[in-house]
N, C-alpha and C positions, 0 to 999 in steps of 0.2 A: 678573699677578704681585701678590703682597701685599707692601706696604712692610714692611721688617724681616725678610722671609723670603727673598726673592730679591735684595734690595738694601736698603741703609739707607733708612729712612723719615725724612722731615723733619717734625719736630714743633715745638710751641711750648707754652710754659707761662706763667702769670701769677700772681705772688704778689700777692694782694690784702691790704693791711694797713690796719687801722683806726687811728685816732688813738691808741688805748690800746695799740697794739703788737701786738694779736692778729691772726693770719693766718687766712684762709679755707682750709679743707681739705675734700676730698671723699673718701669711701671708694669705691674702684673695684670694679666687678663683673666687668670683662673684662680680658683681657691687653692690654698688658703690666702685670704686677704686680697682678693681680686680688686683692682683699682688702686692699690697701695703701691708706694715706691719701696723697693727692696734692694738689698745687696744681691749679687748673683749667687746662685746656689740651687739646690734641689735635693732629690732623694739619693741616699746611699744605697747602691745595689748590693745584693747578696754577694759575699766574698770580696767586696771592695773596701779598702781602707777609707775612712772618712776624709783624710787629707788628700787622697788621690781623687775621690769623688768631688771634693771642693775645686780642685784644679780642673778636672774634666768638665764639670758644670759651668765653671767660669769661662773656659775656652769655648764651649758650645754656645753659651748665651751672648758672649761679647765679641768673639772673633780674635781676642787677644791671645798671645802666647804667654803663659804664666810660668815664672821661674820658682824660686824658693818661697815657701809660705810658712807662717808661724801660727801656732794656736793662740787664739784670743780669748774665747769664753765659751760657755755652754748656755744655750737658750732653750727653755722648755715653754711651749705655748699650747694651751688648751683653748681652742677656738670654737665655742658652742655654735655660733652662727653658721659655721661651715661644717660642723660635726667632725672636727679634726683635732688630733692631738699629736704634736711633733716634739721630739727631742733633737736639737740640732747643735752640732759642733761648728763653731764659728772660727774662721781663720782670717789672717790679714797678710797682705803682700804689698810691697812697693817694687817688686821685681817682675816686670812684665814688658813686653814689646808689642808694638802695633797701635792702631787706633780702633776704638770700639765701634762696632756696627750692630745694627739690629738684625741678628742672624736667625732669630726664632719669632717671627711676627705672629705666629699662632699662639704664643705664650706671653709675649711682651709687646706693649704698644709704643713704648718710648725708652730711650737709653741716653744717659748723659752724665757729665761731671758736675758735682755740686760742692760748694763750700760747706764745711761742717757747721758754720754759724748761719747758714741760709739754706737749709734742707727743704725739699719740696714736701708738700703734705697731700694726703695723709701718708705718714711714714709707717712702715710695717713694724710690728712689735719686735721681730727678729733684728731688724736694723737698729731700732732704738736701743736694744740691749747691747748690740755690738759697739755702737758709738759711745754709750755710757762706759763700757769696759775700756775703750781706747782713751777716755779721759781720766782713767784711773779711779 
């Protein structure tokens, strides 16, 4: 069974924010939401805590070293076009070191820092919910 096809998948995401307020986004190559800009994240593995998965996925996708993270919000997306259903725990961090690099070119086509008032489009539904939660 594929998560999101036969049953909801459990995912995680991490908003990585610099001191100047810019956030790290990646352009996805694969479903869900291929071609959309998204925060780093992915699937929570069996027996893995979602907070640990968020840190692992962020480090794998960005090459950054992630420190402390805080819970931000829950995002549930049913994406009929992709035949997927995901429940994702979204976290936020300002505690990281390094410079982001495109470490997974088979999954992501671009990576970069963006101002919250000038985000690239199209923006993934997961990211939109995360940024809404950040704005209170």
